[in-house]
N, C-alpha and C positions, 0 to 999 in steps of 0.2 A: 337158390340161386344169386350167386355175387354178381355185381356190376363191376363190367370190365374197366379195368384202369384205362385212363385216357394215355393217348401216346404222347410221349416227350420227345423233342427233335434237338439233335446237337450237330454242330458244324465244325468239324477238326480241319483246319489250315496248317498245312506244311508245305514250306519252301525249303527245296533243296538245291544248294549250289554246288556243281559237281566240278572237278576237273576232269574230263572225259578220258584223258589219256588215249586217246585214238578210237574210243568206244564211240558205237553210233548212238547218238541221242534217242533216237526212237527205242533202242533197246532198254537204255536208263528209263525212259518213259514207261513202257512195258512193266519192266521191273516193281515200279512204285504202283502201278495199278494190281499187280499179281499180289503185292504186299497186302494191300487192304481187302482183296478176295480171300487170302489166305487168313489174315486175322478174323474175318468175318467166319469163314467155315470153321476154325480151331476154337471159336468161343472166346478169343482174346480180347472183343468188344464188350462184352459181359462179365468176363472174369468169373469168379465164385459166387455169383448172385443167382436170382431167381428171373432175372430179366432175359426177354429174348429180343433178338434183331427181328423186326417186323419188315423192316425195308431199310436198303440203302443205296445211294448212288454216289458213285466214283467217277471224277473227272480229273484227268491228270493234263495239265496243259503247260506250254512254255510259259515262263514268268519273266523272261528276259526284258520286257518293256518296262516293268517294275523298276528296274534299274536304272533305266534309261531316261524315265520321265522326272521332272523337277515340278511341283505343284504350281509354283509360280509361273512357269511356262505354260502349262495348262490354262491356268487363269489368264494368261496375257492372250492365249489362242482364242479362248472362248469369246474375251472381249472385243478383240478384232474381229470376231466372226458376225458378233452382234451389232458392231459398230459399222461394218461395211453393208449389212443388210442380208448377208449371208446365211444368218441364223436369226429366227424371230424370238423374241423373248417368249412366246408360249411354246415355242418348239424347244426353246432351251430349257423351260420347267419341267415339261414332259420327259425330255431325255435325261435331266438330273434325277427325277421320280425312278426312270429305269434304270439307270445306272446304279441308284442307292440300293437297289435289291440285286445287284450282280456281285459275283466275286470280283475283288480289286483286281486280280491278273487279267481278267475279261475285260474290265472298263480301261485298265492301262494299255492293253493289246489294243482295242479300239481306238484309244485316245491317239497312241503312238502311230496307229496306221492314218488317222485323220490327220496328223499333225507332219506326217513324213518323217518321223523319227526310227532311226535304225536304218532306213534305206540306203542302199550302196549305189 
């Protein structure tokens, strides 16, 4: 009896900038999720190999905040939060560790929300 191979994990990041031409963004989002499901179901992620997809997770989120955030603005915002006492250094450290393991779009979205970027 052979020992099972250890699983290997990969993360594919795809950012798509659409000109929606009056198309509902939710439909575009759904199309992207469907594309991933189709690729898994038709074996396109393994190609002509003996590999098998054991599990996968797909999240399609708006990434507009990535375009709107400037790293120096985020740095200045966090510095101001620490200096004003609104954010303790201990909290900053744990928050940065959490953000370090998140998807960049999720981080950008949360920071944009905290900073009020993109609000009308």
